[in-house]
C-alpha positions as CSV (number, residue, x, y, z in Angstrom):
1,X,93.5,-13.7,308.1
2,X,91.8,-10.4,308.2
3,X,90.6,-11.4,304.3
4,X,88.9,-13.5,301.7
5,X,92.4,-13.3,299.7
6,X,94.6,-14.4,302.9
7,X,92.1,-16.7,303.8
8,X,92.8,-18.5,300.3
9,X,96.5,-17.9,300.3
10,X,96.7,-19.8,303.7
11,X,94.5,-22.5,302.8
12,X,96.3,-23.3,299.4
13,X,99.1,-23.2,301.4
14,X,97.6,-25.9,303.9
15,X,96.6,-27.9,300.5
16,X,100.2,-27.4,298.7
17,X,101.6,-29.3,302.2
18,X,98.6,-32.0,302.5
19,X,99.8,-32.9,298.5
20,X,103.3,-33.1,298.8
21,X,103.2,-34.7,301.7
22,X,101.7,-37.7,299.8
23,X,104.0,-37.7,297.1
24,X,102.8,-35.8,294.5
25,X,105.2,-33.2,293.3
26,X,104.1,-29.4,293.3
27,X,105.2,-27.9,289.4
28,X,103.8,-24.3,290.0
29,X,101.7,-22.0,292.1
30,X,99.2,-19.4,291.6
31,X,100.0,-19.7,287.6
32,X,97.7,-16.8,285.6
33,X,97.1,-16.2,282.0
34,X,94.7,-13.4,280.6
35,X,91.4,-16.4,281.0
36,X,92.5,-16.6,285.1
37,X,94.7,-18.4,287.3
38,X,95.4,-22.1,288.0
39,X,95.9,-22.7,291.8
40,X,98.1,-25.5,291.4
41,X,100.1,-27.5,288.6
42,X,101.4,-31.4,290.6
43,X,102.9,-34.4,289.1
44,X,101.8,-37.5,290.4
45,X,103.2,-40.4,288.9
46,X,102.3,-40.9,285.0
47,X,99.1,-37.9,285.8
48,X,99.6,-34.2,285.2
49,X,97.3,-32.9,288.0
50,X,95.6,-29.5,287.7
51,X,93.8,-29.2,291.0
52,X,91.7,-26.2,292.6
53,X,91.5,-25.4,296.1
54,X,88.4,-24.1,298.3
55,X,89.1,-22.1,301.4
56,X,86.2,-21.9,303.8
57,X,86.2,-21.4,307.7
58,X,82.3,-22.4,307.9
59,X,80.2,-24.8,305.9
60,X,77.1,-21.7,306.4
61,X,77.1,-22.0,302.5
62,X,78.0,-25.8,301.4
63,X,81.0,-26.8,301.8
64,X,84.4,-25.5,299.8
65,X,83.8,-28.6,297.0
66,X,80.8,-27.1,296.2
67,X,82.2,-23.9,294.8
68,X,83.4,-26.1,291.4
69,X,80.6,-25.5,289.5
70,X,80.6,-26.5,285.8
71,X,81.2,-23.0,284.6
72,X,84.5,-22.9,287.2
73,X,85.7,-26.1,285.4
74,X,85.0,-25.4,282.0
75,X,87.3,-22.5,283.1
76,X,89.7,-24.8,284.3
77,X,90.2,-27.0,281.1
78,X,91.3,-24.1,279.7
79,X,93.6,-22.7,282.4
80,X,95.3,-26.5,281.6
81,X,95.0,-25.9,278.0
82,X,96.8,-22.0,277.7
83,X,99.7,-24.1,281.0
84,X,100.4,-26.9,278.7
85,X,100.7,-24.7,275.2
86,X,103.2,-22.6,277.6
87,X,105.2,-25.2,279.6
88,X,107.2,-27.9,278.1
89,X,105.3,-31.0,280.7
90,X,104.0,-34.0,278.9
91,X,102.3,-37.1,280.5
92,X,100.1,-38.8,279.0
93,X,97.4,-38.5,281.5
94,X,95.9,-35.5,283.1
95,X,93.3,-35.2,286.3
96,X,91.5,-32.6,287.4
97,X,91.2,-32.7,291.6
98,X,89.5,-29.9,294.0
99,X,90.9,-30.3,297.6
100,X,88.7,-28.2,299.9
101,X,90.4,-26.9,302.9
102,X,87.4,-25.8,305.6
103,X,89.9,-24.2,308.6
104,X,88.8,-24.0,311.9
105,X,89.2,-22.3,314.9
106,X,92.3,-23.0,317.5
107,X,91.5,-27.0,315.8
108,X,94.0,-28.2,312.1
109,X,92.5,-27.1,309.3
110,X,89.9,-30.3,308.3
111,X,91.2,-30.9,304.2
112,X,89.2,-33.3,301.8
113,X,91.2,-34.5,298.6
114,X,88.6,-35.2,295.5
115,X,90.9,-36.9,293.2
116,X,89.3,-36.6,289.6
117,X,86.8,-34.3,290.5
118,X,86.2,-33.7,287.3
119,X,86.7,-34.7,283.6
């Protein structure tokens, strides 16, 4: 992985596999609109889950999940509204999760899944 973009793509693949292994069904990945991008949209039972994936190689600048601040949360809420308007998916519950992926040299990635990280 030579670039930040490669690292992010790698982390999103790890996160999608992690979520799928835990029973979530991935509906969309890297969905884009004018306001930005949703990393993963999934379904878990009656819930639509909008997942933000943050990937890092180290925690020198904090844990990857800490990168999802208030401004990012606001943007993700807007993106979720845009995604819902563009797709024929309905669910009684909507949830925002953060999946933090810490890629470690020579060892498996460490995945932290924060369910309902914000509302």
